[in-house]
C-alpha positions in Angstrom: 0.0 0.0 0.0 2.8 2.4 0.8 4.4 1.7 -2.6 1.2 2.4 -4.4 0.7 5.6 -2.4 4.2 6.8 -3.2 3.7 6.1 -6.9 0.3 8.0 -6.9 1.9 11.0 -5.1 4.8 11.1 -7.6 2.4 11.0 -10.6 0.4 13.8 -9.1 3.5 16.0 -8.7 4.6 15.2 -12.3 1.2 16.3 -13.7 1.2 19.5 -11.6 4.7 20.3 -12.6 4.0 19.6 -16.3 1.0 21.9 -16.2 3.0 24.6 -14.6 5.7 24.3 -17.2 3.3 24.3 -20.1 1.8 27.6 -18.7 5.2 29.3 -18.7 6.5 28.5 -22.2 5.8 32.1 -23.4 8.6 34.5 -22.5 7.4 37.6 -20.6 9.3 39.6 -23.3 7.2 38.2 -26.1 4.4 40.5 -25.1 6.5 43.5 -24.5 4.8 46.7 -25.6 6.3 48.1 -28.7 7.2 51.8 -28.8 4.7 54.1 -30.5 5.4 54.8 -34.1 5.0 58.5 -33.9 8.3 59.6 -35.5 9.4 59.3 -39.1 12.8 60.3 -40.5 14.1 61.3 -43.9 16.7 63.1 -45.9 16.6 65.7 -48.7 19.2 66.0 -51.5 19.5 69.0 -53.9 21.0 68.5 -57.3 23.1 71.7 -57.0 25.9 70.8 -54.5 26.6 74.5 -53.9 23.2 75.1 -52.4 22.8 74.7 -48.7 20.8 71.6 -47.5 19.6 73.3 -44.3 16.2 75.0 -44.2 14.4 72.9 -46.8 10.7 73.0 -45.8 9.0 69.6 -45.1 5.3 69.4 -44.8 2.9 66.5 -44.1 -0.4 67.3 -45.9 -3.6 66.4 -44.1 -2.3 66.6 -40.6 -0.4 69.9 -41.2 2.8 68.9 -39.5 6.0 70.6 -40.7 9.7 70.9 -40.0 12.9 72.0 -41.8 16.1 70.1 -42.7 19.3 70.4 -40.8 22.8 71.1 -42.3 23.0 67.6 -43.7 19.5 67.6 -45.2 18.1 65.3 -42.6 14.7 65.8 -40.8 12.2 64.1 -38.7 8.5 64.6 -38.0 6.7 63.5 -34.9 2.9 63.0 -34.5 1.9 64.5 -31.1 -0.3 62.4 -28.9 -2.9 65.2 -28.9 -3.4 64.9 -32.7 -6.9 63.6 -32.9 -10.0 64.6 -34.8 -12.7 66.7 -33.2 -14.7 63.6 -32.3 -11.7 62.1 -30.4 -10.9 59.5 -33.0 -7.2 59.0 -33.8 -6.1 60.3 -37.2 -6.2 57.8 -40.1 -5.4 58.2 -43.7 -2.9 58.2 -46.6 -1.2 61.6 -46.8 1.5 63.1 -48.9 4.8 64.4 -47.5 6.2 67.4 -49.4 9.8 68.8 -49.5 9.9 72.3 -50.8 12.3 75.0 -52.0 10.6 77.6 -54.2 13.0 77.5 -57.1 13.3 73.7 -57.1 11.0 71.0 -58.2 8.6 69.8 -55.5 9.2 66.3 -54.2 6.7 64.1 -52.4 6.2 60.7 -50.9 3.1 58.7 -49.6 2.8 58.3 -45.9 0.3 56.1 -44.1 -1.1 57.1 -40.7 -3.2 54.7 -38.7 -4.7 55.3 -35.3 -2.6 58.5 -34.9 0.7 56.7 -35.6 2.9 56.2 -38.7 2.4 52.8 -40.4 6.0 51.6 -40.6 6.7 49.4 -43.5 3.8 50.8 -45.6 3.7 53.6 -48.2 7.1 55.4 -48.4 8.4 54.2 -45.0 10.6 51.4 -44.1 9.8 49.0 -41.1 12.1 51.3 -39.0 10.3 54.5 -39.8 12.8 56.0 -42.4 11.9 57.1 -45.9 12.7 54.4 -48.3 14.6 56.9 -50.6 16.0 60.4 -50.1 13.8 63.2 -51.4 15.5 64.6 -54.5 14.9 68.2 -55.6 16.1 69.7 -58.9 16.7 73.4 -59.5 14.3 75.0 -62.0 15.4 78.7 -61.6 18.6 80.6 -60.8 18.1 83.9 -59.0 21.0 86.4 -58.9 20.8 89.9 -57.4 23.3 92.7 -57.8 23.1 96.0 -55.9 25.0 99.1 -57.3 26.7 100.7 -55.6 27.2 97.7 -53.1 28.6 99.9 -50.3 27.3 103.3 -49.3 27.5 105.7 -46.3 24.4 106.2 -44.2 23.9 109.8 -45.6 24.0 108.6 -49.2 21.3 110.5 -51.1 21.5 109.2 -54.7 19.5 106.3 -56.1 20.7 102.7 -55.6 20.1 100.2 -58.4 19.0 96.7 -57.4 18.7 94.2 -60.3 17.6 90.6 -60.1 18.3 88.2 -63.0 16.3 85.0 -63.6 17.2 82.0 -65.8 15.4 78.7 -66.0 17.5 75.6 -65.8 15.0 73.1 -67.4 11.6 74.1 -68.8 10.2 77.6 -68.8 9.2 79.0 -65.4 6.2 81.3 -64.7 7.1 84.2 -62.3 4.5 86.4 -60.6 5.6 89.8 -59.3 3.0 91.4 -57.0 2.6 95.2 -57.0 4.8 95.6 -60.1 4.5 98.9 -61.9 6.1 99.7 -65.2 7.8 96.3 -65.5 9.8 96.9 -62.3 10.0 94.7 -59.2 7.2 95.3 -56.8 9.1 95.2 -53.6 12.4 94.7 -51.9 13.3 93.1 -48.5 16.5 93.9 -46.6 17.7 91.4 -44.0 20.2 92.8 -41.6 22.8 90.1 -41.3 24.1 91.2 -37.8 20.7 91.6 -36.1 18.3 89.7 -38.2 16.0 92.7 -38.5 13.9 93.0 -41.6 13.3 96.2 -43.6 10.8 96.4 -46.5 10.5 98.8 -49.4 7.3 98.7 -51.5 7.4 101.5 -54.1 3.6 101.4 -54.6 2.0 99.8 -51.6 -1.5 100.5 -53.0 -0.9 98.9 -56.3 -3.2 95.9 -57.0 -1.1 94.4 -59.8 0.4 90.9 -60.4 2.7 90.9 -63.3 3.2 87.4 -64.8 6.0 86.5 -67.3 7.7 83.4 -68.5 11.5 82.8 -68.0 13.4 80.4 -70.2 17.1 79.6 -70.3 17.8 83.1 -71.7 18.3 85.4 -68.6 15.5 87.9 -67.8 16.3 90.8 -65.5 14.0 93.0 -63.3 15.2 96.0 -61.4 14.2 98.6 -58.8 15.7 101.8 -57.6 15.7 102.6 -53.9 17.0 105.4 -51.7 17.9 105.7 -48.1 16.6 107.9 -45.3 13.2 108.5 -46.9 14.6 110.5 -49.8 12.1 109.1 -52.2 9.2 109.7 -49.7 9.2 106.0 -48.7 9.8 104.9 -45.1 13.2 103.2 -45.8 15.7 104.0 -43.1 18.5 101.4 -42.9 21.0 101.3 -40.0 24.7 100.6 -40.5 25.6 97.0 -41.2 25.6 94.2 -43.8 22.4 93.4 -45.6 21.0 90.7 -47.9 18.7 92.3 -50.5 15.8 90.1 -51.5 13.4 90.6 -54.4 9.6 90.1 -53.8 8.2 87.6 -56.3 6.6 84.1 -56.6 7.1 81.0 -58.8 4.0 79.3 -60.0 4.2 75.5 -59.9 1.3 73.3 -61.1 2.0 70.5 -58.7 2.3 72.7 -55.6 -0.6 71.8 -53.2 -2.8 74.8 -52.3 -2.3 74.4 -48.6 1.5 74.3 -48.6 2.2 78.1 -48.7 -0.6 78.7 -46.2 1.1 76.3 -43.8 4.1 78.6 -43.8 2.0 81.5 -42.6 -1.5 83.0 -43.2 0.0 86.1 -44.8 3.0 84.6 -46.4 2.0 85.9 -49.9 1.8 89.5 -48.7 4.5 92.1 -48.7 5.5 91.5 -45.0 8.1 89.5 -43.0 6.1 86.3 -43.4 7.1 86.2 -47.0 10.7 85.4 -46.0 9.5 82.0 -44.5 9.4 80.8 -48.1 12.6 78.9 -48.8 14.6 80.0 -51.8 18.2 79.4 -53.0 19.4 82.8 -54.2 22.8 84.2 -55.2 24.2 87.7 -54.6 22.3 90.5 -53.0 25.1 91.8 -50.8 24.7 95.4 -49.7 26.5 97.4 -46.9 25.7 100.6 -45.2 28.4 102.2 -43.1 
């Protein structure tokens, strides 16, 4: 009887032990919570190696998230946890990611968002959340500005000639110059390189004109004359320092989404400081007041 009892007891232990082992075959790390896929990364490349990679505008349509590239052309976009619809439902959809410099082609990629997170491994993203390919932008227009004379004293009273020359690098490009009168440029911005202050000269602020013209590979120039210290009855008073002189115009591109410019600022198309949020790659424009 004792032998049978011992055998029964041993069998019971084996069954219990087996049951316990079978219930622990899954590693506790198998069900580890994966990090939320709220960040995507990418890189932009410009075909002109002389142009800076920093400051390319990156915009995710539909969710209106944006950023700018760093000095190496890299960027990342993060979906905030608060980004939900008015009904409290997480964002879902297929959206386009745009990389934009005004005088370059527009590049875009398809991005999938599900339940407020990026869908890694779908659309244009790899399983790790990186763009499958760098975003490549190709220059369509060169912009070169010359100021004559380039250096003047603060009490300079004569006219200063500012001329901007445009040339298309591929197909013809349609330019729009707001407030243009008599075929001249409609406005000039002055960026003080030491302080970052912006000064604006609009020859005819009340003009309701938008001059349109095509630019091919043959250079086309537009000019404007400005004077310091309100000589020409305009409120242009520049302090001493180095300036970048910037012409006021737009480039029309058929494949540019309507909301992209608005995402840069509500008044980005007006003759105000918001206009300078539009990324360009320009040459020249150096001017000094001493």
